C-alpha positions in Angstrom: -17.5 8.6 -9.6 -15.3 5.8 -10.8 -14.4 2.6 -9.2 -11.8 0.1 -10.1 -13.0 -2.8 -12.1 -12.0 -6.3 -10.9 -9.1 -6.1 -13.4 -8.0 -2.7 -11.9 -8.9 -0.5 -14.8 -11.1 2.6 -14.2 -14.6 3.1 -15.4 -16.3 6.3 -16.4 -18.4 8.1 -13.8 -22.1 8.4 -14.0 -21.7 11.7 -15.8 -19.5 10.0 -18.4 -16.3 11.7 -17.5 -13.1 9.9 -16.6 -11.8 10.7 -13.1 -8.1 11.3 -12.5 -5.5 8.8 -11.5 -6.8 8.7 -8.0 -10.2 7.9 -6.5 -12.3 10.9 -5.3 -12.3 11.5 -1.6 -14.4 13.3 0.9 -12.4 14.3 4.0 -13.8 14.9 7.5 -11.1 16.8 9.4 -12.6 16.0 12.8 -11.9 12.3 12.2 -8.3 12.7 10.8 -5.1 12.5 12.8 -3.5 15.8 13.9 0.2 16.4 14.4 1.8 18.7 17.0 4.2 21.1 15.4 5.4 22.7 18.6 4.9 26.2 19.9 1.1 25.6 20.3 0.4 24.7 16.7 -1.2 21.4 15.5 -1.8 20.4 11.9 -4.3 18.1 10.3 -3.2 17.2 6.7 -6.0 17.0 4.2 -5.0 16.5 0.5 -1.6 14.7 0.6 0.6 12.6 -1.6 -0.7 9.5 0.4 -4.2 10.4 -0.8 -3.0 10.7 -4.4 -2.1 14.4 -4.6 0.1 15.2 -7.5 -0.1 19.0 -7.8 -0.7 20.6 -4.4 -0.9 19.9 -0.6 -3.4 21.3 1.8 -4.4 21.0 5.4 -5.6 22.8 8.6 -3.5 24.2 11.4 -4.9 25.2 14.7 -3.0 27.8 16.8 -3.5 27.9 20.5 -4.1 31.4 22.0 -1.0 33.5 21.5 0.8 30.7 19.5 2.8 31.3 16.4 5.3 29.7 14.0 8.8 31.0 13.2 9.6 33.2 10.2 10.1 30.9 7.2 10.0 30.5 3.4 8.8 27.9 1.0 10.1 26.6 -2.3 6.6 27.1 -3.9 3.7 29.5 -3.6 1.4 29.2 -0.5 -2.1 30.4 0.1 -3.7 30.6 3.6 -7.3 31.2 4.5 -8.2 32.2 8.1 -11.0 29.8 9.1 -11.6 30.9 12.7 -10.1 33.6 14.9 -7.8 36.5 14.2 -4.2 36.3 13.0 -1.2 38.5 12.6 0.8 37.6 9.5 4.2 39.0 8.8 5.0 39.0 5.1 8.4 40.1 4.2 8.6 42.4 7.2 5.1 43.9 7.0 2.5 42.9 9.5 -1.2 42.5 8.6 -4.1 41.7 10.8 -6.4 39.1 9.4 -9.9 37.9 10.4 -12.2 35.1 9.2 -11.9 34.3 5.5 -9.1 36.8 4.9 -6.6 35.1 2.5 -2.9 35.4 1.8 -1.0 34.4 -1.3 2.8 34.3 -0.9 5.4 33.7 -3.5 8.1 31.1 -3.1 11.1 32.4 -1.2 9.1 35.2 0.6 9.7 35.2 4.4 6.5 35.1 6.4 4.9 33.8 9.6 1.5 33.5 11.2 0.6 34.0 14.8 -2.7 34.0 16.7 -3.6 37.5 17.6 -5.8 36.4 20.5 -4.5 35.6 24.0 -7.8 33.7 24.8 -9.3 32.2 21.6 -7.8 29.7 19.1 -7.1 30.5 15.5 -7.5 28.1 12.6 -6.1 28.3 9.1 -6.5 26.3 5.8 -3.2 26.2 4.0 -2.4 25.2 0.4 1.0 24.7 -1.1 1.4 24.8 -4.9 3.6 21.6 -4.9 3.5 18.2 -3.4 7.2 18.7 -2.9 6.8 21.8 -0.8 9.5 22.6 1.8 9.7 25.0 4.7 13.0 26.8 5.5 13.2 28.4 8.9 14.8 31.8 8.4 16.7 31.9 11.7 18.4 28.5 11.4 18.3 27.8 7.7 16.9 24.4 8.4 14.8 23.0 5.6 12.3 20.2 5.8 9.6 18.8 3.5 6.1 19.8 4.5 4.7 16.3 4.3 7.6 15.1 6.6 5.9 17.2 9.4 2.9 14.9 9.1 4.8 11.6 9.4 5.3 9.4 12.4 8.9 8.1 12.8 9.4 5.1 10.4 6.6 6.2 8.0 9.0 7.3 5.3 
């Protein structure tokens, strides 16, 4: 791993390779803040712009029993992995039942939504957006917001 020198420049790691423009990080989701998204969903951001992300964003969302999010689209591709529980995903009008480790890959502009298939157990997903500038547009309202704005407290901009 590299560490900044006292003059701020970066050193080579023990393996002799230069690290990127950000320091390596090990994230422990249990110790990170979560954000309520409404409707029984809460999100813990992982790799974010604040951490140095320049290419993608990812995080974990926990869905309470029966919870779901509205039909929406993104301005970039998204992949979701089911970590725990069972989900119903609607992708462009077709529903699919997913279980642990099932994975989706959805192109930009494709309407989709996830909901917890269980009325008694939580469901957890790992999401990855193919851009740090990812947005979500709610199909019903047309409202668009940046993904990382969902993870900010008022005044954090």
